[in-house]
Each structure stands twice: as structure tokens, then as C-alpha cells.
N, C-alpha and C positions, 0 to 999 in steps of 0.2 A: 367338170374341172375347167377352171378359167384358163384362157389362152395365155401363154407366156409363163405360167407357173410351172416350175420344175418339180416333177414328182420323183423322189428318190427311193420310194418304198412302195410296194404293191398295195399296202394298206396304210394310208396316212395316219389313221387313228393309232395304230400300233407304233408307228414311227414317232408320233408326237408324245406318246405315253412313256417313252424311254427317257430317263433323265440324262442330262448332259454328262454327268459324271460317269455313268455307265457307258455311254458312247465313247468317251475319251479312254476309259479303261479298256474297252473292247478293242479300240484302235491300237493302243499300246500293246495289248496282249498278243494279237496276231503278228505284230511286227517282232516282238520279243521271241515268240515261238519260231518265227522264220529265221531269226539270227541264231537261235540255239540249234535249230535243225542244220543250218549250214555249218556251224562249228562242229556239231556231232559228225556230220559227213566228212569234214576236213580231218578230224581226229581219226576217224575210221580209215581214211585213205592213208594217213601217216602210219597206222599200225600195219596195214597191208603191205606197204612198201618200206617197212622198217629196215629190212635187210640191206636195202640200198641207201636209205636216208641216213641211218646212224653212221655208217662209214663216211658218207659225204660230209656230215656235220663235223665229224672228228677231223676230217681233212681241212675244213674251214678253220677250226680252232687251231690246228697245228700251223696252218698258213698265217693266221693272225699273230702267231708267235715268231715265225721265221721271216715273214716279209719285212718287218722293221730291221732285222739283222741284214738281210740282203740289200735293202735300201741304204743302210749305213755303209756297207762295203762299197756299194756303187758310188756313194758320195765321196768316198776316199779313193776314187780313181781305179777301183777294181772292175774289170770287165763284167758285164751282166751275166754271161754264162758261167764265169768262174764264181761270182758272188752267189748265184743260185746253187751251184754244186757245193760250195763251201758251207753255206747255211744248211743245206739238206743233209750233207754228210756229218756236219757237226751235231745236228739234232739226233740223227741215227746213232752216232757214236756215244752221245750222252745217255740215251735210253739203253743201248746195249751194255754200256759199262755199269749202269745201275742194276740191270737184270743179272749180269754176271756176278756182281758183288753180292747181291742178295742170295742167289742160288748157291754160290760158293760157301757163304756163311752158314746157310741152312744145312747143306750136306755135311759140313765139318762138325756141326753141333748136333746132328740128328741122333747119333748113338747115345750121347749123354742125356739128351732131351727125352728119349724113350725110356731110359733107365730111371731117370728122376721122376717121370710121370707115373711109372708103376710104383715106385717107392712112396711118392706122395699120396697116391691112392690108398695104399695101406695105412699110412699115417692118419689121413683124413677119416678113414673108416674106424680106426681105433679111437680117434678123438670123439666121433659121434657116438660110438658105443659106450664110452665112459664119460659122456658129458652130463649125465643125469636127466636127459630129455625123455627117457623111457624107450629109446630105440634099441631093439635087440638084433641079434644076428639073423633071426628069422625074418624080421622086417627088411633088413638089407637084402637077404636072399630073395624075398618076395619082389622087391623093387627091381632086382636084376632079372628075375624071371619075367616080370611084366615087360621090361624093356626088350628082352629077347623075343617074347611073344609078339610084341608090336612090330619088330623087325621082320619076323617070319610072315605076319599077316600082310604087311605092306611090301614084301619083297618084290612082288610083281610090279608095282608102281615104281619102286626104286630102280629095278633093273631096266624098266622101260625108260626111266629118266636118264639112266646111264647110256642106254642105247641112243636115246635122242641126243644126248650130249655128244656121243661119238659121231652121229650122223651130222650134227650141226658143226662139228669140228672141220668137216670138209668145206664149210662155207667160210672158214677163217681166212683161207688164202684169197678167196674172192673179196672179202672185206679188206684185207691188207692191200690187195690190188687197187681197189677203189680209193682207199685212203692215200696210197702212194701217188696215184695218177692225179687225184684231185689236188694234192699238195704241189706236185710238180707243175701242173698247168696253171695253178693260181700264182705260183712263184714266177713263172715265165711270162704269162700273158694274162694276169689277173685284171688289168685295166680294160683290155678288149673284151673279156668275159662280162665285166660289169657294163660296158658300153652296149653290148648286144642285149643284155637284160633290160637296160633302160629303154632301148628302142622298141621293146615289145609293148610298151605303154603308149597311149595316145600322145600326140605331140604336145598338147597343152599340159599334160600331167608329167612330162619327163623331167622338168626342172625340179618339181617337188619330190619326185621319186629319187632323183639323183642326190638332192640335198639330204633327204632322209637316209639314204644309203650311206653317204659319207659320215653323217652323225652316228649311225649305227656301227659302222666299221671302227670309228675312233673309239667309241665306247667299248666295243669288243676287244680291241687291242689293249686298251687301258685295263680292262678287267683281267685279261690273261696275265699281264705283267704283274699287276697287284696281287692276283691270286697266287701266283708263283711265290711272291715274297711272303705272303701270309702262310702258305703251306710250308715254306722253308723255316719260318719262325716256329711253327707248330712242331715240325720234325726235330729241329734242334732242341726245342724246349723239352719235349717229352723224351726224346732219345737221350739227350744230355742229362736230364733229371733222373731217368732210370739208371743211367751209368753211375751217377754220383751216389744214388741210394745203394746200388750194388756194391760199391766200394766198402761200405760198412758191414756187408754180409758175405764177404769173400768173393765178390765179383758177380756180374750179371752177363750172361752170354746173349748173343743175337741182338745186340744193341743196334747195329747197322741195319739189319732187316726190319727191326721195329721202326726206326726212323724213316726208312723207305716206305713202309706201309702207311705210316702216319702222313707222310708227304703226299702220297697218292690219295688217301682218304680225305685229306683236307680240301680237295677240290669239290667235295660235296659239303656245302656250307652247313653250319650249325651242328650237325651230328656226325660228320665224317671223321673229324679228329678224335672225338670221344669213342666212337665205335672201334676204330683201329687202335686207339690208345689202350683199350682193354686187353690187347695182345700183350702189351708190356706188363699189365697187371697179372695176367695168367703166367707169363714167364717168371715173374718175380715170385709168385706163389709156388711154382713148381721147384725153383732152384733155391729160394731164400726163405720161404715160409710166409705165414700170414702177416706178420708185422711188416715185412718188406713190401708185400702186396698192397697193404693199406697205405704205406708211404708213397708208393708209385701211383696209386689211385689219387692221392692228394696232389701229386705233380700234374697228373692229367687234368684234373679239375681246375687247378691253378692256371695252367696254360690256356684252357678253354675260357676261363674268365678274362684273361688278358686279351685273347682274341675277340671275345664278345664285347668288351667294354673299352678297348683301346684301338686294336687294329681295325675292326669292322667299322666303327663310327668315324675314326680319324683318317685311316688310310683307304679302306674300301669305299667309305661313304663319299669321298671326294671324286672317286673314279666312276662309281655306279650310283646314280641318283634313284635308289630304290629303297623303300622303307623296309626295315627288318621283318615286319609282319608279313609283307608281301613275299619276302624271301622264304619265310617258314611255310606259308600256305602254298606257295608255288612249288617248293621242294616236295612237300607232302603230296600234293595232287599229282605232280609229274611222276613221282616214284610209284604212286598207285597205278598210274596208267602205263608206264613204260619201265618200271623197275629201276635198276641202277643207272641205266642210260638216261632215263627221265630225270632222276635226281641230279645227275652230272650236268645235263644241259639246261636245267630249269633256270638257274640264276643268269647265265649269260644270255639266254633267250629272252627272259623278262627284261633284263637291262637293255639289250639291243632294241627290242620292240618299244620300250619306254622312250628311248632316245629318238627313235624314228618318228613315233607318234607326236612327241613333244615338238620336234623340229617342224613337222608339217602344221600342227595346230598353232604354233607361235609365229609362223611365217618366217622363221630364220632362213629357210631355204632360198628366199629371195635375195639374200646377201651373198650367196655362193654361186659360183659358176665353174664349169669344168671344160675339159677339152672337147667333150662330145655333147654337152648341153649348152647351147648358146642363147643367153637372154640378151637381146640386142634391141636397141631403139634406133631406127633410121633417122638420120638428120642430114642436112645439107652441109657439106664441107667445102673446102676450097675447090675452085674450078668446076663447081656444080656437081661434084661426084657424090654419090650416096655413100656415107660412112656409117659405121656401126660403133656405138658406145659399148664397150665390153668391160665388165668388172674383172678384177684380178682373178685369174684362174686359181682354184684351190688345189692343194695337194693333200694326200692323206697324211694326217698328222697336224694340219692346221687347226687352230682353235675355232670352234663354232661359236659365233656370237650368241650370247644369252638373250632371252626375251627382254625387250626394253632397253637393250644396250645400244649405245650410239656408235659403237665400234663396227665399222663396215669395211670391206675390202676397198682399196683405192681403185678408182676407175681410170682406165687408160684407153686412149683412142687408137683405133686401128681400122684399116680398110678391110672390107670383106665383100665377097660377092653376095648379091641379094637374090641370086637365082636359086 
């Protein structure tokens, strides 16, 4: 072997016989496997700590809704402690009023709903028996016996599931405790919490992390406001449509609970409003018959088309720069991993991460500064003192400059210690 020649393989003949394409593919392969392994470990950790993580994320989402209200009150000369209390109590009062209204309506309509369900079951059975499809009473009894047998065979798993639900109910108060305290501390001292988070990163990376965090927070607050508007439109559209259809068939009960469930379900994009809208179809079938149910189904599909072709592209698209295909795939994957919680958090998480990564990749963070991340360039000022050129400090709610935009915060001079 000649001196100075680097031997990278114990057998140079084998090394030279491997094509460059295979070497490149191998190099990419082990790096991709490493990234996938890290992501798998990260997802596994999220599932392990889900009982803490999910309430914490709910607290962040609630804070993203309440902090702008608290800031608005403070800008109108309301003391900070009073603004925090008013925004928090206002949110709790709104949720409590909605729950009370739904429960009251359901309790009031339960006797008639029970009686109509039994009556409609008999009507549907008679319709099937006389429909000419060849279904006999023996077939119906066989289906009922099969259903009863399935329940008996799976009674152990059902009871264990109920017991598990009962035991997990003891964790509800823990989750509410985490949600409440997360919301309170973010309302009171959210800026200092973020400052502490930024300081965990190396000094050179803090400006980029801070800019990405600001962009992500702006996107999250915009998403929450827009999603509330979209959910409100879905609830009014489906609930109001069901009410109007019911007027032609003697009235439709439980309109307010239907609208409330649609409002909550609409926070799961694409499928949430449709799934909860079928509650209106079921109620219409029970109380008003098949024709009313078909008309209500048409209302549900019409509202969904309005959301998909008007609200999502025009309203949601301006607030969340995420392609609809990414939304569908993200909701599907997240719901498979974490159920309802995953479907709920999928879109805001994708939108926030997209804004953060885009901000870092485009360099927009260089045009931002904050109270705790100082990007300063020393220069000689008057009397030979070292001065620092600071950019205008941002506040949450400021527009983030887009890639390639010439709009940058104005620079102001100020003295600062260089120690």
C-alpha cells in the first residue's frame, strides 16, 4: 500500500466493485432509518406520557383562544389580573352554559325519544317484512339472536371496558387540573415561560427558535379563531336546516343539542361535521320518518360542500397554509395513532409546525426580535460608547414577513450593556 493513500475499506477490491449509486443509496438508507427510528421513539414517548401531554396541549389551545381576549382587555386599560380573571371566567361560563343547555334539552326530550325509537323500530320491521325483499320474521329473529349471542360472548370485554372507563374516570380530575393550571399560568406568565424555553437552546440558535415560535403561535391563534367561525357556520347550517325541515313534518326536537354536537365535531376537519351531522339524520328518521331523514341528510351534505369549497379554501386557507391533502392524511394518521385526540390535534399541530419550519428555512426569523432574544451589532456611537442596533421588538400578533418580502421591522438605536 502506497504511503499517503487513504484506505477506507479492509478490502479495496470490494470497495471499488461497489457502484457509486449503491454507495449513495446506502448512505441515504442508514440516515433515513436513523430519522425514522428517532421519530418512532418520539411517538412512543408521546403515547407513554399521553395522560399528561393531551391535557397540556388542550391547555395550550385554550390559551391560544383566551390570551388575545386578555391582551385586548389590557389594551383597554383593564388591570392584568382582572383581564386574566375575566377571560378565564368568561370561557368557563360559555362552556358551562353550552353543557347545561345540551343536558337540559336531552333530559326534557328523553321520554319522547325513547317512545318514538321503539315505535319506529316496529315500523321499520314491518316495512322490511313487507318490502318484497324476501325477509321473514324468522330472519329478523335470527338477526336478533345473533346480536344477543355476540353481546353474551363479548360481555367480558365489554365489562372490562366499562371498568376501565370507570377507573380512567378517576384521571379526569387530574386532566382538568393540568388543563386549568396550564391555562392560568400561560395567561399570567406565558412570555416568561417562552423565554425560559428559548434559553434552553444554544445561544446562536435562540433567535431562530424564537422567530419560529412566534410564527407558530400566530398561526395557532389564527387557526383557533378561524376554526371557531367554521364550526359556528356548520352548527348553524346543519341545526338551522334540520329545524326548517322539521317545520314541514310537525317539528324536530333536540335541535340545540344537534347544533352543539356539530359545533364540537367540526373541530375535526373534513369528517367531524359529517359524522356529528348524522345525529340530525337519526333524530329526523325517528320523529319524522324516512323522507325527513333524507332531506336532513341533504342539508348535511350541502353544508359540508360549502365548508369544503368555500370556507376551507377562502377562510381557513388564508390562516393555515396547509394543503387539503396534508390535512386528510394528517387527520387519518393521527386518529390511527391517538384516536379522537389525535384527530383533534392533527391540523393545528401540522399548521404550527409548517409555520415554524417555513420561518426557519426562509430566514424570516432574522427580521424579528423580542425582549429576550437580542440580535445586535456593536458599533461606535457618540463619545466613543459601544451602542447596539436593535430591530423593532415584535409582539404576538404582528405580521411575520413573507419570504422575499422587503417589509422588515424598522431599526431603532439604543444603548445596551455589552457585558
